[in-house]
Structures are given as structure tokens and as C-alpha cells.
C-alpha positions in Angstrom: 13.9 16.0 10.4 11.8 13.2 12.2 8.5 12.4 10.9 6.7 13.4 14.0 7.3 16.3 16.6 9.8 14.9 19.1 11.4 16.1 22.3 14.3 14.8 24.2 14.7 11.2 24.1 12.0 10.7 21.5 9.2 11.8 23.7 6.4 13.9 21.7 7.0 17.5 22.4 3.4 18.5 21.7 0.0 16.9 20.6 -0.5 16.1 17.1 -3.4 14.6 15.1 -3.3 10.7 15.3 -6.6 10.4 13.6 -5.2 11.0 10.2 -5.0 7.7 8.8 -2.6 6.2 6.2 -4.8 5.3 3.4 -4.4 4.5 -0.2 -3.5 1.9 -3.1 0.1 1.8 -3.8 1.9 -0.5 -6.5 5.2 -1.7 -6.0 5.3 -4.9 -7.6 2.5 -5.6 -5.4 -0.4 -3.6 -4.2 -0.8 -2.7 -0.8 -4.4 -1.6 0.3 -4.7 0.2 3.8 -7.8 1.6 5.4 -9.9 0.9 8.6 -12.1 -2.0 7.9 -10.3 -3.1 4.8 -9.7 -6.6 6.3 -13.2 -7.5 5.9 -12.9 -7.1 2.1 -10.0 -9.6 1.9 -11.7 -12.8 0.6 -13.6 -10.7 -2.3 -10.3 -8.9 -3.1 -8.6 -12.4 -3.3 -11.2 -13.6 -5.6 -11.2 -10.4 -7.7 -7.6 -11.2 -8.4 -8.0 -14.8 -9.0 -6.1 -15.8 -5.8 -7.6 -19.1 -4.6 -4.5 -20.4 -2.5 -2.3 -18.1 -0.6 0.6 -18.2 2.1 0.5 -15.8 4.8 4.1 -15.1 6.1 3.8 -13.9 9.5 6.2 -13.6 12.6 5.5 -16.3 15.3 5.2 -13.5 17.7 2.2 -12.0 16.4 0.6 -14.9 14.6 -2.0 -15.5 17.6 -3.3 -11.9 17.3 -6.9 -11.3 16.5 -6.2 -9.3 13.5 -4.2 -12.4 12.1 -6.5 -15.2 13.1 -9.4 -13.3 12.1 -8.2 -12.8 8.6 -7.2 -16.5 8.3 -10.9 -17.4 9.5 -12.3 -15.2 7.0 -10.4 -16.6 4.0 -11.0 -20.0 4.9 -14.8 -19.3 5.7 -14.9 -18.0 2.1 -13.5 -21.3 0.7 -10.0 -20.0 0.1 -7.1 -22.2 0.7 -4.7 -20.6 3.2 -1.1 -21.6 4.6 0.8 -20.0 7.0 4.8 -19.7 7.4 
């Protein structure tokens, strides 16, 4: 069964609630934090985890998006060393 209602050709067959945001803290071997506005907390989260240097692995096709560049600016402005790959 599809994770969302679909009709022929993958088109949505009826309206459904898109506002139910995926939120939570998961632990795989690595925690993933997801909630609207969470990116603003990235520098303090890094510090809480004793992360002072990091590498962001990003696809070149989306590296220039504001969400990516904004995160890098926030981390660097907080005095954290950040590299990209």
C-alpha cells in the first residue's frame, strides 16, 4: 500500500493533511532531529555534543540552496569550523 492516497499514475486521488509534520528524535547510530525551525538550534546542538569541527556532505546540485548556505553561515558565525564535501 502506498504511504499516501494515490490514483492513476501516482496522482493524489483525494486531499489529505500535509500539515502533519514529521517530528521526532531518532537514534540509528546517529540522532536525527526534525521539526520546523530546528536548524536555528544547530550551533548550540553541536556545542552540546562537543562538536567543534564538522563536515557537511551535500549534493552539489543543492549546495547553493538557502537552507544549506544558511546552516553553514550559522555554524561559522558561532565559531564552529565547517567544511563541505
